[in-house]
C-alpha positions in Angstrom: -77.1 -7.1 -25.5 -80.3 -6.8 -27.5 -83.5 -7.7 -25.6 -87.0 -8.6 -26.6 -89.5 -5.9 -25.9 -92.6 -8.1 -26.6 -92.4 -11.2 -24.5 -93.5 -9.8 -21.1 -96.9 -8.6 -22.4 -97.9 -11.9 -24.2 -100.7 -14.2 -23.1 -100.1 -17.9 -22.6 -102.3 -19.4 -25.3 -103.3 -23.0 -25.7 -102.4 -24.6 -29.0 -105.1 -24.4 -31.6 -106.8 -27.6 -32.5 -104.5 -30.1 -34.4 -101.8 -28.7 -32.2 -99.8 -31.9 -32.5 -98.7 -31.0 -36.0 -98.5 -28.1 -38.3 -102.0 -27.6 -39.8 -100.6 -26.1 -43.0 -98.2 -29.1 -43.5 -101.1 -31.5 -42.7 -103.3 -29.7 -45.4 -100.4 -29.7 -47.9 -99.4 -33.3 -47.3 -95.9 -32.3 -46.2 -94.0 -33.2 -43.0 -92.7 -30.6 -40.5 -89.2 -30.9 -39.1 -90.1 -29.3 -35.7 -93.0 -27.3 -34.4 -93.3 -23.8 -33.0 -96.2 -22.2 -31.0 -97.2 -18.6 -31.5 -97.4 -17.0 -28.1 -100.1 -14.5 -29.2 -102.7 -16.8 -30.6 -101.6 -20.4 -30.2 -101.0 -21.2 -33.9 -98.7 -24.1 -34.4 -96.4 -24.0 -37.4 -93.3 -25.8 -38.7 -89.8 -24.4 -38.1 -87.5 -22.7 -40.6 -85.8 -26.1 -41.2 -89.0 -27.3 -42.7 -89.6 -26.7 -46.4 -92.5 -24.3 -46.0 -91.5 -22.5 -42.8 -95.1 -22.0 -41.7 -94.2 -20.5 -38.2 -92.2 -17.7 -39.9 -95.0 -17.3 -42.5 -97.5 -16.9 -39.6 -95.4 -14.1 -38.2 -95.1 -12.4 -41.6 -98.9 -12.6 -42.1 -100.0 -11.6 -38.6 -97.1 -9.6 -37.0 -97.3 -11.8 -33.9 -93.9 -11.2 -32.4 -92.9 -14.2 -30.3 -93.0 -18.0 -30.7 -91.8 -20.8 -28.5 -90.6 -24.3 -29.4 -93.3 -26.9 -29.3 -90.9 -29.8 -29.0 -90.8 -32.1 -25.9 -87.8 -31.4 -23.7 -87.1 -28.0 -25.2 -87.8 -24.6 -23.5 -86.9 -21.5 -25.5 -88.7 -18.6 -27.2 -87.8 -16.5 -30.2 -88.8 -12.9 -31.0 -89.2 -12.4 -34.7 -89.2 -8.6 -34.4 -86.1 -8.2 -32.2 -84.3 -11.3 -33.7 -83.3 -12.6 -30.2 -83.8 -15.7 -28.0 -86.1 -14.8 -25.1 
């Protein structure tokens, strides 16, 4: 089974300001489907089911490896690098 090699070393960041929504969607006037929180810097972005996929775009731009769901009642993380749930 493939495992994530990044999650153990990550900080536990607080969401950046405007953390209740995707700031890029807010800027562009679009609506996120669900939100994801970068576990390196606290950036909040929309999920891959959203038209702009800002959480994945954040990973592509920064290389930050792991995000977690930012949805109430959900508790999972995803490693973009290793392509596994953490």
